[in-house]
N, C-alpha and C positions, 0 to 999 in steps of 0.2 A: 890603842888597845880597844877591842870590842867588848862590850858588856855581855857576859854569858847568861845574865838573868833574863828570863822571859817576861816581858811586860804583861801586866794583867789587863783584862778588858776594861776595868774601871780606870786604870791609868790612861789607856788609849782614849777613852771617852773624854777624860779631862784634857788631854792634849788637843783633841779635835775641837773641844769647846773653847780653848784658849786661842784658836785661830781667829776668833771674833768675826764670824761670818765669811771668812775666806776658806778656801779648800785646804785641807791638811794633807800633805804628801808624805807617805811613809819613807820614801827614798831620801827626801831632804832631812827628815827627822833623824834617820839612821846616820846620815853623813855628819850632821851637826852635833849629835849627842854621843856618837860612838856605839850606838846600839846595833846589834846584829840585825840586818834587814830581814833575814828569813825568820827571826824570832817574832816579827810583827804579824806574820801571815795568819797563824792560828787564832790569836785573839781577835783579829780583824774578821776572820771567817765566822767566829762565834757571834760577834756583834752584828754581822750582816744577817746571819741565820735568825737572830732574835729580832731583826728589824729595827735596830737602834742606830745604824749608820747606813749611808748610801754612797754610791760613787757619784761624785758631783762633776768631775771633769777629767780630762786626760791631756797631758802636755808632753809633746815629743821630747825625749831625753830626760824627763823627770818621772813620768808614769802617771798612775791614777791618783786623783785627789778625792778625799772623803769629806763628808759633812754629816752632822747629826740630823736624824729624822725628828719630828715632834715627839715621838715616843722615846727617842734617845735623850732628848732634853728633859723629859719628865722623869726618866729613869735616873739620870744624873742628879736631878734635884731631890728625888725621894730615896735614892739608893736601892730601889726595888726593881727586880727583873733583870739585873745585870748578871751575866754569866760569870762563872769563875773558871780559872784555868783547869782544863781537863774535864769540864762539864759542858753538856749541851742542853740548856734549859728549854722548857717549852716556849715556843715563840708567843708573842703577844697575840691575843685573839683578833685584834683588829688588823693584823698584818698577814700577808701571804707568806708561805714558806719559801725561802730563797736558797736554792741549792747551787753551790759553786762547782762547776765541772772542771776537770783537769784542763781541757782545751778552752782557752778564754773565748774562742769564737763559736763554741757549741753550747747552746742553751737548752736546759731540760724543759719539760712541759710546765713545771712549776715555777720556773724562773721568770721574773718580771721583765717584760720587754722594755720597760722604762730605763733599765740599765743599759745604755747604748752599747751593743756588742761590737767591740773593736779589738784589734790585735795590736797591742802596744809594742810588739817586737820590732826592731829595725827592719826596714824593707830589704828583702833579699831577691824576690822574683823580678821586680822591675829593674834593679841594677844588672841582674844577670841577663835579662832580655836586651837591655841597652848594649851591654858589652857584646852579646852574641851577634846583634845586628851590625855593630861596628867591625867586629873581627871578620864576619863573612864578607862585608864590603871590601875590607882590606885584602882578603884572599883573592877576590875578583880583580882588584887593582894590580896585585902582583902578577896574576895570570895574564892580564891585559898587557902589562909592560913586557913580559917575557915573550909574547908573540908579536911585539913591535908596535903596540899602541902607545900614544903619548899619555903621560901622566895627567896632564891638564884636560886633554880631550875626554879621557875616561871619567875624570872627576866632574866635568861639566855636563857631559851628555851620555856617558856610559857606553856600553857595547852590547848589542842584542845577543851576539854569539856567546860572549862571556856570561851574560845573565842567564842564558839557557843552560850553560854548563853548571851554573850555581844552583839552578832549580826553578827558574821561571816556568810558568805553565801556559800552554796554548791548546787549542782544540786537537791538533794533530798528536800532541803528547798523550792526551786521554784516549784517543783512538788506538794508540799503541799500548794502552794499559798502564801508563806511568801515573797512577793515581797519587803517589806520594808527593808529586809536585804541588798538589792543591795546598798542602801545609808548608812544604819547603819554600814555596814562593813568598810566604809571609816574611821571610828573612832575607829576601833579595830586593835590592833597590836599583832603580834605573840610572841614578846619578848621585853625586855627592849632595846636591841640593835636595833631591828627593829624600835621601837618608836623613839630612839635618831636619827637614820639616817634620818627618815622622818621629825622630828621636826627641825633638822639642815637645811635640804633642804628648808623647808617652811620658816624658819626664815631668810634664805639667800635671797630668791627671793620674798617672800610675801610682806614685807613692801614697796619695790620698786614698785611692781605691784599695791598695794593699792594706792600708791601716783599717779601713772600714770592713773589708771582706775577708781579710786574712790571706795567707800565702797560697794555700791550695785552691781556695775558691777563685782568687784572682787569676791564677794560672789556668784554671778550667774555663773561665770566662774568655780569657785571651785566646786560648787554643780553639775553642768552639766557634768563637766569632770570626777568627781568621779563616778557619776552614769554610764556614758558611759564606763569607764574603767571596772567597775564591770560587766556590760552587756557583753562586748566583752570577758572578761576572762571566764565567765560562758558559753558563746556560744561555745568556743573552748575546754575548759576542765571542763565539768560539774562534773567530779569526784573529783576535787580538791577544797578545801575550800579557799575562797578569803578573805583576810584581808588587811588593810593598806590604807594610804592616798596617796600612790604614784601616782595613776591615776589622782587624783585631782591636785597634785603638778605638774605633767607633763602638765596639762592644763594651770596652772598658768605660767609655764615656757614658753610655746609656745605663750601665750598671750603677753609676753614681746617681743618675736620675732616680732609679728605683729605690736606692738606699735612702735618699733624702725624702722621697714621697712616703715611704713606709714609716720613717722615724720623725717626720716633720712635727708631730704632736709632742715629741719628747725634747724638741730643741727650742731654744729661745727664738722668738719671732724674727729678731733682727738677723740671727744666723740663717734662718730659713730664707729670708728675703735676699740676703747677700748671696747665698748659694744658688738661689733661683736665677738671680741676675747673671752670675758668673757662668752657670751652665747654659743659660739662654744665649749669651754672647758666644760661648764656645761652640755650641751646636749651630748657631746661625752662621758663624765664620766657616765651619766645616761644611755646612750645606752649600754655601757659596763656592767653596773650593771644589766641591764634588762635580760641578758642572763646567769646570775649566777644561780646555782641550787636553786630551791625554790622561785625564783623571777618570777612574772607573767609579761612577756613582753607584753602579750595581754592587761593587764590593763594599762600599760604605753602607749601603742599605742592608745588604745581607748580614754584615757584621753587626750593625746596630740592632736589627730586629732580634737576632739570636742572642746578643748580649742582654737585651731587655728580657727575653724569655728565660734565659739561663739564670739571671739574677732573681727573677721571681721564683723559679724552682728552688734555687739555693736558699731563699728565705723560707720557703715552705718546708724544706728539710731541717731548718733550724728551729722553727717555731711550731710546726704542725705536730699532730699526734702521730702514733706509729704508722697508721695506715696512710696518712697523707705523706709522711716521709718516704715510705716505700714507693708510692705513686710518683712523687716528685723525682726520686732517684731514677726510676725507670724512664721517665720522660727526659731526664737529663741525658741519660745514655742514648736515648732515641734521637736526640738532636743531630749528632753527626751522621747517623744512619739515614735520617730524613733528608739531610742536606745532600749527601752523596746519592741517595736513592732518587731524589727529585731531579738531580742533574742527569742521572742515567735515563730517566723517563724522557726528559727533554731531548737528550742526545738521540733517542730512538724515534721520537715522534715530532719534535719541534720543527717549525718551518725554518728557523735560522740554521739549525743543524742539517736539515735536508739540503738547503742551498750550499752550506759549507762542505758537506760531503761531496756534492757535485763539483765544487771548486777544487777540492783535494784530488778527486779522480781526474779532473782535467789537467791539473798541475802535474800529476804523476804521468799522464799520457804525454804531456809536453816534454817532461824530463826524459822519458823513455825514447821519444822520437828524436830529441836533440842528441841524446847519447848514441842512438843508433846511427844518426847522420854523421856524427863526428868519428865514431869508431868503425863503422861498416861501410858507409857510402863515400865519405870524403876521400879516403885513400884511393878508392877506385876512380873517382873524378879526377884526382891529381894525376893518375896514370894516363888520362885521356886529354890532358891540356895540350894546347897547340905545340908547345916546345917538345913535349914527349912524343907526339905522333908525327911531327914534321919530317924527321929523318926517314921514317918508314914510307911516308907518302912521297917524298922526293925520290927515293930509290925505286919505288914502284912506278912512279911516273916516267922515269928514264926508260924503264923496260917497256912501258906502254907506247913509247915512240917508235917501236919496231913491231913488225908482224910477229905473231906468236912463235913461228918456226925459227926466227932469228934471235929470240930472247935467250938470255943466260938462264938455263934451266935451274942451276943451283941457286942463283939469286932469286928467281921467281918463286922457287919452292920455299925459300926462307921468308920472303915477303908474304906469301900466302899464309904461312904458319903464324907470322906475327899479326897480320890483319885479322885472321880468324880468332886469335886469342884476344885481341883488343875488342873485336866485335862482341865476343862472349862476355867480356868485362862490362861493356856498355849495356848489353842486354840484362846483365845481373843488376846493374845500378837501376835500370828501369823497373825491374821487378821489385827491388827494395823500396823504391819511391812510389809504388802503386798502392800503398796502404791508405786507408781513409784519412781525410783531413783531421787534425787534432783540435781545430777550433781557434787557433791563434793565427790571425791573418798574416802577420809577417813571416812566421815559420812556414805556414802552408804555401804562401807565395814563393818563398825561397825553394821549398821542395819541388814545387811545380816547375820552376825555371830549371832546376837541376835535372828534372826528368826530361824536359824538352831538350836540354843539352845532350843528355845521354842518348836520347832517341835520334837526334840529328847526327851525333857521332857514329852510332850504329849504322845509320843509313849510308853515311859517307863510306864507311868501311865495306859495307855490302856492295855498293856501286863499284868500288875499286876492285873488289874480288870478281865481280861480273866482267869487268873490262879485261882482267887478267885471263879470264877463261875463254875469251873470244879470240879468233884467229887474226882478223885484220886489226889495223891500228884503229882505236876508238874514234868515232866521228865527233863533230862539234856538239851534237845533242847529248851524247853520253858524258862528254867533259863538262858541259853546262850543268847537267843534273848533279854531277859529283861536286862541282864548284859551289853551287847553291847550298847543298847540304853542308859542305865544309865551312863555308862562310857563316852560315847560320849557327853552326856549333861554336865557331870561334867567337861570334858576337855574344852568344849566351854565356860562354865562359867568362867573358869580361864582366858580365852582370853578376854572376854568382860568386866570382872571385872577390868582389868588393864587399861582400856581406859576411 
């Protein structure tokens, strides 16, 4: 049974005093005495407003712990200055007025910063982010298996095509206007190992950051840092695909640095030293990892810098006056605009992007040339191969062994029509292969050999048509010229057929 009687401030002062130097936890007291936990809030608020108690600590699963202030000890000894239920007495003159806002992470101008602002609620944002990353990787795994990839291959090394479908970002994506990938890529991972490393890092620093910053502030830091990391990585290396949450995690890590720097004076020296050692080791390890092959140090740097700035602005919004809060809020909203705007400037003027645009243009030209060769030219060349033209050449040769007056007119007419059509096809291939080089040596060389083949074949057809048009049997000179052109075409066909 819970007691329905609301404890008085005097009673609570006595309970805190009985803790004998230890923190007094309302939740523990309510559990052991059967008191309604909510009934303790009003008298505690009155005691804090009067400056008689202070928050001494916070323990996960238990909540805030309280201790008497020197004024509270004096009030308990003298019985003076203790508020009564339903009253809000004047605070002691030696104390500032402490106003308790509804949001435990929002401090008013009058609230003392010595009461470390934390959000004692269980973490929600970090577990949600962890689950989202795992689920999205699982979606990619299922997609990879459905298209025939091995489970273990995808787990160990991933698949660039699947990663792109899930949201990875590269320079060509931005040139197509797919800006959403800058943020979506923060939830895509290149392999199971990549995923585990980032999940471990987020699980290590995320819950503490959510406790210190609160849910909404942590989410803002994570999103802004992830976006900035992707922007910087794309600005420097547009030719590389960017995936992973490391930029966002670096922002969260740097936000912890800001928090401990701001509140170091309110913490015991041993806590500050321990936090400094841990953060130094964590940052040092991550800096080392940033320079490993395949790791984007630009994403880490961009995420860390914006995480640092965002944390400073969030603190200004909590503790600053009205004008400072408005300025900080405006700058916070400006961070993603500046990140994307800076990337757009680099895309338009940066040397790396100028080179990259040239590479993209060349790749498109190569693809277009290859597609044209396969779809438009190769079918023509196949009609001019030795096996395809030999029957016409043999039939024509037999007719050329007689004078024109003794040749079969019907066969000669048919052969002339076929030779004329094949010569037209060869000339068409020469025309298609006369476009400027695309800049890829192997492809340009292949196209040049194909053009030589088509020219040689067109020449051989022309020579045979000339012999058909003459009255006498062709002499050895005419046959030699035709034979040389035909052999040259056949030799070139063997070269281009093997490529």
